C-alpha positions as a printed Julia matrix, in Angstrom:
373×3 Matrix{Float64}:
   6.98   12.05   -9.58
   7.96   12.73   -5.69
  11.29   13.42   -4.83
  14.15   11.03   -5.87
  16.08   11.4    -2.67
  12.37   11.3    -0.5
  11.37    8.38   -2.62
  14.26    6.61   -1.46
  14.3     6.99    2.25
  11.46    4.89    1.78
  13.1     1.93    0.96
  15.62    0.74    3.38
  17.45   -1.6     1.41
  18.82    0.65   -1.34
  21.12    2.46    1.75
  23.12   -0.8     2.03
  23.32   -1.71   -2.16
  23.06   -1.23   -5.3
  18.99   -2.66   -5.9
  19.42   -3.77   -9.72
  17.19   -6.97   -8.94
  13.91   -5.63   -8.83
  13.04   -8.03  -11.68
  13.8   -11.16   -9.0
  11.83   -9.17   -6.26
  12.03   -5.62   -5.45
  13.06   -3.41   -2.44
  10.09   -3.28   -0.29
   8.65    0.12    1.12
   9.11    0.6     4.85
   5.37    1.32    4.75
   4.93   -2.33    3.85
   6.95   -4.08    5.98
   5.08   -2.06    8.91
   1.68   -3.1     7.63
   2.79   -6.54    7.95
   4.15   -6.48   11.73
   1.03   -4.59   12.15
  -1.06   -7.46   11.14
   0.54  -10.07   12.81
   0.99   -8.31   16.22
  -2.67   -7.59   15.89
  -3.18  -11.63   15.28
  -0.76  -12.35   18.41
  -2.5    -9.78   20.91
  -6.2   -10.33   19.88
  -6.29  -13.26   18.21
  -7.92  -14.42   14.85
 -11.64  -15.48   15.33
 -13.37  -12.4    15.68
 -15.95  -10.45   13.48
 -14.84   -7.39   13.52
 -11.12   -8.93   12.4
 -12.92  -10.58    9.2
 -14.51   -7.47    8.27
 -11.47   -5.33    8.42
  -9.78   -8.25    5.98
 -12.49   -8.19    3.5
 -12.12   -4.26    3.59
  -8.45   -4.52    3.01
  -9.07   -7.16    0.21
 -11.35   -5.24   -1.74
  -9.06   -2.34   -1.59
  -6.21   -3.84   -2.69
  -8.07   -5.87   -5.79
  -9.54   -2.18   -6.56
  -5.92   -0.83   -6.58
  -4.58   -3.91   -8.49
  -7.53   -3.41  -11.21
  -6.7    -0.08  -11.58
  -3.31   -0.38  -12.14
  -3.79   -2.7   -15.57
  -6.93   -0.68  -16.59
  -9.61   -3.4   -15.44
 -12.69   -3.26  -13.49
 -12.57   -4.86   -9.63
 -14.36   -8.02  -10.81
 -12.33   -8.7   -13.62
  -9.53   -9.66  -11.09
  -8.69  -11.98   -8.89
  -6.04  -12.02   -6.26
  -3.44  -15.19   -6.61
  -0.54  -16.4    -4.76
   1.8   -15.11   -7.83
   2.05  -15.66  -11.54
   2.39  -19.19  -11.58
  -0.61  -19.43   -9.45
  -2.79  -17.33  -11.79
  -1.23  -19.14  -14.94
  -2.84  -22.54  -13.53
  -6.02  -21.05  -12.24
  -6.4   -20.28  -15.94
  -5.04  -23.97  -17.29
  -7.46  -25.85  -14.74
 -10.36  -24.36  -15.83
 -10.22  -24.69  -19.33
 -10.76  -27.38  -21.32
  -9.17  -29.06  -23.75
  -9.76  -31.52  -26.72
  -7.27  -35.09  -26.13
  -4.39  -34.12  -28.64
  -4.62  -30.5   -28.42
  -1.92  -28.4   -28.81
  -0.58  -25.59  -26.63
   1.7   -22.74  -28.13
   4.59  -20.86  -26.09
   8.05  -19.2   -27.13
  11.54  -19.5   -26.4
  11.17  -16.45  -23.71
   9.19  -17.83  -21.17
  10.36  -18.16  -17.51
  10.98  -21.74  -16.61
   8.29  -21.94  -13.85
   5.67  -21.22  -16.55
   7.43  -23.62  -18.59
   7.24  -26.38  -16.14
   3.65  -25.61  -15.52
   2.68  -25.91  -19.13
   4.75  -28.95  -19.66
   3.18  -30.54  -16.96
  -0.34  -29.26  -17.45
   0.15  -31.15  -21.26
   1.37  -34.25  -19.88
  -1.5   -34.96  -17.53
  -3.86  -34.32  -19.76
  -2.29  -35.63  -23.24
  -1.42  -32.05  -24.93
   1.62  -31.14  -26.69
   3.37  -27.71  -25.84
   5.31  -26.5   -28.97
   7.7   -23.26  -28.63
   7.88  -20.91  -31.42
  11.0   -19.1   -31.72
  11.36  -15.65  -30.88
  14.31  -14.94  -29.09
  16.27  -13.86  -32.32
  13.34  -12.86  -34.21
  13.51   -9.34  -35.57
  10.77   -7.3   -34.67
   8.4    -7.54  -37.85
   8.81  -11.17  -37.8
   7.19  -12.11  -34.2
   3.49  -11.68  -35.33
   3.91  -13.38  -38.59
   6.06  -16.64  -36.71
   2.49  -16.46  -34.43
   0.49  -16.59  -36.74
   1.61  -19.34  -38.68
   1.88  -21.27  -35.8
  -1.92  -20.55  -34.83
  -3.12  -21.47  -37.98
  -1.35  -25.41  -37.95
  -4.2   -27.69  -36.89
  -5.82  -28.02  -33.19
  -3.64  -24.91  -31.83
  -5.87  -24.5   -28.41
  -3.95  -21.81  -26.22
  -1.53  -19.22  -26.87
   1.28  -18.71  -23.82
   3.5   -15.93  -23.57
   5.18  -13.29  -21.55
   4.51   -9.89  -22.0
   8.45   -9.18  -21.29
  11.1   -11.86  -21.61
  12.6   -12.05  -18.35
  16.03  -13.11  -19.25
  16.63  -10.43  -21.93
  13.68   -7.63  -21.42
  12.07   -8.26  -24.96
   8.66   -6.63  -24.98
   6.21   -8.19  -27.4
   3.63   -6.45  -28.96
   0.84   -8.0   -27.21
  -2.25   -5.59  -29.04
  -0.66   -6.81  -32.14
  -0.63  -10.55  -30.89
  -4.0   -10.4   -28.99
  -5.56   -9.16  -32.39
  -3.9   -12.47  -34.43
  -5.09  -14.82  -31.88
  -8.88  -13.33  -31.72
  -8.64  -13.1   -35.1
  -8.03  -17.41  -34.9
 -10.52  -17.83  -31.43
  -6.98  -18.73  -29.85
  -7.36  -18.03  -26.51
  -4.1   -15.76  -24.92
  -2.81  -16.58  -21.41
  -0.23  -13.7   -20.51
   2.64  -14.11  -18.31
   3.09  -10.5   -17.1
   5.57  -11.28  -14.25
   8.12   -8.79  -15.76
   5.84   -6.18  -16.94
   3.16   -4.79  -14.33
   4.72   -2.42  -12.31
   7.51   -2.11  -15.25
   5.2    -0.95  -17.97
   1.61    1.04  -18.14
  -0.98   -1.51  -18.71
  -4.67   -1.16  -20.19
  -5.5    -4.75  -20.18
  -8.78   -4.27  -22.26
  -7.43   -2.12  -24.87
  -4.39   -4.44  -25.42
  -7.37   -7.25  -26.0
  -5.59  -10.13  -23.76
  -8.4   -13.16  -22.55
  -5.65  -13.5   -19.17
  -3.35  -12.21  -17.57
  -0.97  -12.74  -14.25
   1.63  -11.24  -12.55
   3.11  -10.9    -9.17
   3.45   -8.55   -6.18
   6.75   -8.83   -5.14
   8.7    -7.95   -8.25
   8.05   -4.09   -9.93
   5.14   -3.27   -7.43
   7.59   -4.07   -4.44
   5.09   -6.03   -1.99
   5.56   -9.2    -0.45
   5.92  -12.72   -1.64
   3.15  -14.77   -2.08
   0.73  -12.26   -3.49
  -0.05  -11.6    -7.3
  -3.66  -11.01   -9.79
  -5.16  -12.46  -12.17
  -7.09  -10.44  -15.22
  -9.61  -12.86  -16.99
 -11.36  -10.68  -19.79
 -14.92  -10.45  -19.2
 -15.64  -11.9   -22.7
 -13.1   -14.75  -21.77
 -14.8   -16.16  -18.55
 -17.09  -18.57  -20.57
 -13.6   -20.43  -21.25
 -13.44  -21.64  -17.49
 -15.98  -23.37  -16.9
 -14.49  -26.38  -17.9
 -13.75  -27.73  -13.96
 -16.77  -26.09  -12.15
 -19.53  -23.37  -12.88
 -19.23  -20.86  -15.22
 -17.46  -17.86  -12.4
 -19.86  -15.09  -12.01
 -16.78  -12.56  -11.43
 -13.05  -13.12  -11.75
 -12.98  -13.21   -8.06
 -15.1   -16.44   -7.92
 -11.5   -18.1    -9.09
  -9.78  -17.32   -5.96
  -8.87  -20.38   -3.76
  -7.66  -20.74   -0.13
  -7.25  -18.41    2.49
  -5.73  -15.19    1.72
  -3.38  -14.23    4.18
  -3.57  -11.4     6.24
  -0.43   -9.89    6.67
   0.75  -10.97    2.97
  -2.07   -8.89    1.92
  -1.89   -6.39    4.18
   1.72   -5.71    3.1
   0.42   -5.6    -0.89
  -2.08   -3.48    0.31
   0.37   -0.79    1.47
   2.95   -1.18   -1.25
   0.64   -0.35   -3.89
  -0.43    2.68   -1.93
   2.62    3.72   -1.24
   3.48    3.11   -5.09
   0.66    5.57   -5.85
   1.79    8.37   -3.79
   4.97    8.25   -5.32
   3.39    9.25   -8.77
   1.06    8.5   -11.66
   1.24    5.11  -13.27
   2.7     6.69  -16.28
   5.24    9.02  -14.52
   6.6     5.62  -12.72
   6.87    3.62  -15.97
   8.32    6.33  -17.72
  10.88    6.64  -14.87
  11.54    3.16  -15.21
  12.06    3.1   -18.52
  14.3     6.09  -18.66
  16.71    4.58  -15.73
  16.83    1.5   -18.05
  17.96    4.0   -20.77
  20.41    5.49  -18.84
  21.97    2.29  -17.66
  22.71    1.25  -20.93
  24.33    4.45  -22.39
  26.49    4.56  -19.3
  27.8     0.72  -20.64
  27.53    1.48  -24.3
  30.99    2.24  -24.61
  32.65   -0.29  -22.5
  35.33   -2.6   -23.98
  34.13   -6.41  -24.17
  30.79   -5.53  -22.89
  27.88   -6.23  -25.35
  24.11   -5.53  -24.61
  21.37   -7.29  -25.49
  19.13   -5.57  -28.0
  16.5    -2.76  -26.63
  13.41   -4.45  -27.02
  11.18   -1.83  -25.84
  10.5     0.28  -22.38
  11.27   -2.44  -19.96
  13.55   -2.41  -16.93
  15.36   -5.17  -17.61
  19.31   -4.48  -18.7
  20.95   -7.83  -20.42
  24.86   -8.02  -21.23
  27.43   -9.92  -21.54
  30.98   -9.44  -21.27
  33.78  -10.86  -23.22
  35.78  -13.89  -21.47
  34.04  -13.21  -18.04
  31.57  -15.84  -17.2
  28.24  -14.65  -15.85
  29.65  -15.59  -11.93
  32.67  -13.29  -12.55
  30.74  -10.01  -13.35
  28.41  -10.8   -10.76
  31.09  -10.58   -7.82
  32.55   -8.03   -9.04
  29.28   -6.12   -8.87
  28.42   -8.16   -5.6
  32.07   -6.56   -4.13
  31.1    -3.24   -5.26
  27.65   -3.47   -3.26
  25.95   -3.99   -6.69
  22.96   -6.59   -6.77
  22.13   -7.88   -9.92
  21.66  -11.85  -11.26
  22.46  -14.19  -14.21
  20.19  -15.44  -16.64
  20.38  -18.01  -19.17
  21.13  -16.89  -23.13
  23.77  -14.92  -25.06
  23.55  -11.8   -22.5
  23.84  -14.26  -19.06
  24.04  -11.27  -16.84
  20.41   -8.67  -16.24
  20.19   -5.37  -14.29
  17.37   -3.97  -13.19
  16.35   -0.63  -13.35
  13.27    0.67  -11.44
  11.92    4.26  -10.88
  14.05    4.51   -7.77
  17.34    3.9    -9.36
  19.61    6.49   -8.79
  22.57    8.22  -11.19
  24.9     7.48   -8.47
  24.14    3.51   -9.05
  24.38    3.73  -12.68
  27.6     5.62  -12.5
  29.14    2.97   -9.87
  27.67   -0.43  -12.36
  29.46    1.37  -15.45
  32.84    2.1   -13.03
  32.61   -1.51  -12.12
  32.0    -3.16  -14.92
  34.8    -0.76  -16.99
  37.19   -1.86  -14.04
  36.71   -5.4   -15.08
  36.87   -4.91  -18.46
  40.23   -3.79  -17.76
  41.63   -6.58  -15.96
  43.18   -9.22  -17.49
  40.7   -12.47  -17.52
  42.26  -15.01  -14.57
């Protein structure tokens, strides 16, 4: 992997604050921001109607799709470009056919935006959404709980997050996919906290559909994302139209040139920093280092480590999340609040520095030593 000081020099935002909120939106590399500005300037100066412009956009989109596919071990024709995770999830839901009264399974680890999408879709189509309790389930119980739920009548879909957005728990996706496949239950995955944080091989995992965003761990612009469709799962998407020949046929609307110029540049920058194995291993290592630095702070408790994600969630006795976040903010450390028993979430990326980890530990130690207001 490239030298930490050198790669951080390409991330202007990390020079002004400790960037511990990549799980919301990662720091944008300077080359990505430059590519977006150049795209806008070109359109301003030259107009937006030349054949050469559209040819260049097609080339850029093709390159971007190839990079996104390679990131998850897929072929380019298995990937559709989207505006983000929810757009990818909705593309699948809207193209599937469900029998009246069918039941859609999900869990209590899901992001509110994904849950809102699923609940609204179910209400429109006379379906039922059931949540399986996984938040506090021991690892050994995750698959049995899901299997028991899938064995009930009329289960038509399982939609899960690969990584819980609030706690960072990594679900055993290959095991879950095998159980779903054995029951002919399609598996739709929210990969918002996984793509770019975990090393992924989606065909090997055996999932049917997997949606992810560009702005989080891939550090691109908002408004870009991708959807993986397993080749054997395309047949499930003929309900609202003809069977798509490739995943790309699912794309809708115009792909905005500045956004995708930024996304392609962000992915190119990422590839120049190291291999996916190196970058995702570094992300996990930084999260482990953060956990170790915080482990002995009095009154501070950490969410159980649920796998190699970059998320570290915590609670401090006698302190609401807002008080903890204000203390971190005063030290120029950016984190966020989340629901649940561990309401402060830190995101550690491959670019996180030892100094940021030390500053976080120091700030929380000082807060712990203060009398509550």
